[in-house]
C-alpha positions as CSV (number, residue, x, y, z in Angstrom):
1,G,16.5,16.1,-45.1
2,S,18.8,13.3,-44.4
3,I,20.0,11.4,-41.4
4,G,23.4,13.0,-41.7
5,G,21.9,16.5,-41.7
6,A,19.6,15.5,-38.8
7,L,22.7,14.4,-36.8
8,R,24.8,17.5,-37.7
9,M,22.0,19.8,-36.6
10,N,20.7,17.6,-33.8
11,A,17.3,18.0,-35.5
12,G,14.2,17.9,-33.3
13,A,10.6,18.9,-32.9
14,M,7.8,18.8,-30.3
15,G,10.0,18.0,-27.3
16,W,12.5,15.6,-28.7
17,E,15.7,15.6,-30.8
18,I,17.5,13.0,-32.8
19,F,20.2,12.4,-30.2
20,D,17.4,11.1,-27.9
21,L,17.5,8.0,-30.1
22,V,21.3,7.8,-31.0
23,R,23.3,5.0,-29.6
24,S,26.4,5.4,-31.8
25,V,27.7,7.1,-34.9
26,R,30.4,6.1,-37.4
27,I,32.2,9.2,-38.6
28,A,34.8,9.9,-41.3
29,D,37.0,12.9,-40.5
30,L,38.4,15.2,-43.3
31,S,41.6,13.0,-43.5
32,G,39.5,9.9,-44.2
33,T,39.9,8.3,-40.8
34,I,36.8,6.4,-39.7
35,N,35.8,6.1,-36.0
36,Q,32.8,4.7,-34.2
37,W,31.6,7.0,-31.4
38,A,29.2,6.1,-28.6
39,K,26.6,8.7,-27.9
40,E,28.1,9.6,-24.6
41,D,31.4,10.4,-26.3
42,L,29.9,12.9,-28.8
43,H,29.5,16.6,-28.3
44,Y,25.9,17.5,-29.1
45,R,23.6,20.2,-27.8
46,Y,20.6,22.1,-29.1
47,R,20.7,22.1,-32.9
48,S,24.4,21.1,-33.1
49,C,26.8,18.2,-33.0
50,S,30.3,19.7,-33.2
51,D,31.9,16.3,-34.0
52,L,30.2,16.5,-37.4
53,K,31.4,20.0,-38.2
54,N,34.5,18.6,-39.8
55,G,33.3,15.1,-40.4
56,V,30.7,13.0,-42.2
57,A,28.3,10.6,-40.6
58,L,28.6,7.3,-42.4
59,S,26.1,5.3,-40.3
60,V,24.2,5.6,-37.1
61,V,22.6,3.2,-34.6
62,L,19.3,4.4,-33.4
63,E,17.3,2.8,-30.6
64,G,13.6,3.5,-30.4
65,A,11.2,2.3,-27.7
66,S,8.6,-0.4,-28.2
67,G,5.0,0.5,-27.6
68,D,1.4,-0.1,-28.6
69,R,1.1,0.2,-32.4
70,N,-2.1,2.2,-32.3
71,A,-0.8,4.6,-29.6
72,I,2.3,5.2,-31.7
73,A,0.2,5.8,-34.8
74,Q,-2.0,8.2,-32.9
75,R,1.0,10.2,-31.6
76,M,2.4,10.4,-35.1
77,N,-0.9,11.6,-36.5
78,E,-1.2,14.2,-33.8
79,G,2.3,15.5,-34.4
80,S,1.6,15.6,-38.2
81,K,-1.6,17.5,-37.7
82,K,0.1,20.0,-35.3
83,R,2.9,20.6,-37.7
84,W,0.7,21.1,-40.8
85,S,-1.7,23.4,-38.9
86,S,1.1,25.6,-37.5
87,Q,3.8,25.6,-40.1
88,P,3.7,26.6,-43.8
89,A,3.5,24.0,-46.5
90,A,5.4,26.4,-48.8
91,M,9.1,25.9,-49.8
92,S,11.3,26.8,-46.9
93,A,14.4,25.6,-45.0
94,G,12.4,25.1,-41.8
95,C,12.9,27.3,-38.8
96,V,15.4,30.1,-39.6
97,F,16.3,31.3,-36.1
98,R,17.2,29.6,-32.8
99,N,14.8,30.3,-30.0
100,P,16.4,33.0,-27.8
101,D,16.0,32.6,-24.0
102,E,13.6,35.6,-23.8
103,I,10.9,34.5,-26.3
104,P,10.3,31.9,-29.0
105,A,11.6,33.3,-32.3
106,G,8.4,32.8,-34.2
107,K,6.4,34.6,-31.5
108,L,8.9,37.5,-31.4
109,V,8.6,37.9,-35.2
110,D,4.8,37.8,-34.9
111,E,4.8,40.4,-32.1
112,L,7.0,42.7,-34.2
113,G,4.5,42.5,-37.0
114,L,7.0,41.1,-39.4
115,K,4.9,38.2,-40.8
116,G,4.4,38.8,-44.5
117,M,7.4,41.0,-44.8
118,A,9.1,40.3,-48.2
119,I,12.3,41.0,-50.2
120,G,11.8,39.8,-53.7
121,D,10.1,36.4,-53.6
122,A,11.4,35.7,-50.1
123,R,8.7,36.2,-47.5
124,V,8.3,35.8,-43.7
125,S,5.5,33.2,-43.5
126,T,2.1,34.5,-42.5
127,I,1.5,31.2,-40.8
128,H,4.7,30.9,-38.6
129,G,7.1,33.8,-38.1
130,N,10.2,31.6,-37.9
131,F,9.9,30.4,-41.5
132,I,11.0,32.3,-44.6
133,V,9.2,30.9,-47.6
134,N,10.1,31.0,-51.3
135,E,7.1,32.3,-53.2
136,G,8.6,31.2,-56.5
137,K,11.9,32.8,-57.6
138,A,13.5,34.0,-54.4
139,T,17.3,34.2,-54.6
140,A,19.8,33.4,-51.9
141,K,20.4,37.2,-51.7
142,D,16.7,37.8,-51.2
143,I,16.5,35.3,-48.4
144,L,19.7,36.4,-46.7
145,A,18.7,40.1,-46.9
146,L,15.3,39.2,-45.3
147,I,17.0,37.3,-42.5
148,E,19.2,40.3,-41.8
149,K,16.2,42.6,-41.8
150,V,14.4,40.5,-39.3
151,K,17.5,40.3,-37.1
152,E,17.9,44.1,-37.3
153,E,14.2,44.7,-36.3
154,A,14.4,42.3,-33.4
155,L,17.6,43.9,-32.1
156,N,16.5,47.5,-32.6
157,R,13.0,47.2,-31.4
158,R,13.2,44.5,-28.6
159,G,16.9,44.2,-27.8
160,V,16.8,40.5,-28.8
161,E,19.7,39.1,-30.9
162,L,18.4,36.5,-33.1
163,K,20.9,33.8,-34.2
164,V,20.4,31.8,-37.4
165,E,19.6,28.2,-36.9
166,V,19.9,27.0,-40.5
167,K,23.4,26.4,-41.9
168,I,24.2,28.9,-44.7
169,V,26.7,27.4,-47.2
170,G,27.9,28.3,-50.6
171,S,27.3,31.5,-52.7
172,D,24.7,34.1,-52.0
173,E,23.9,34.3,-55.8
């Protein structure tokens, strides 16, 4: 990942998101005009910053909080352990679906019994249901077809419309 991607997606985990730290962002729009925006003037929400939909982040000012070095290291280690014990280490794009209001997406996929479902080398992770992993030679078509199959199952069997969280760009070849 990159800081630009983190800002565009308002990346987050474990109760925080990147815009919790942002103070300002310098953005170039598609015409090449560059503006500096304060955090309070930006339009961000869960996993999105619409100001970066048609612009590129050139720089960002982040502000962290000071604290005890050992306490910070401990929190970082705990977060890392939690992540590696609950998320696959295999190749993936991270969480595929936004969490709907009714139930976390990974839990829904698990309850539907879809963990392990595969199309080609694309497989719903057996560790976390909101991850699709590439087991070697998955194509974009495999991954997109698996995403659609999971969405279809969630809608047909539970009435929950899953929305894709990752940004899909380019060709499906």
